[in-house]
Phi, psi and omega in degrees: 000140182249133185241151181281333181226144169286319187221136180241128177265139180233130185196161178278148181312319183289348179257014184304311181308313174300313184295326174295321179290316175305313185292315180301316179289330172294314175305321182292334179274002180089019182265129178284114186246136166262108178232124192304328179296332179282358183225039184301315184299326185283342179280336184301127180073006179271158168278107192297328183299309183287328181291318182288319176307322172297319181287325173300326179283337186258026175223153182280348178205134181249121180251120177250123179253123177232142181238119181254125175251120183266140173297139174260158181275000000 
């Protein structure tokens, strides 16, 4: 099966800096990455749920990054 992307990144807004760094490093290795900031114009006017669901389906790997900060006592 042929995919448009090797990796699609999914992340929370507060993790954007990490996600962008990861996307850039993957791209430098020749990996086809879907990173939303690189595709802003194609997102305008789209139903984001439907649009991103298609992107996740059109990649060989979807990477979800979450950063959990636990409260300290």
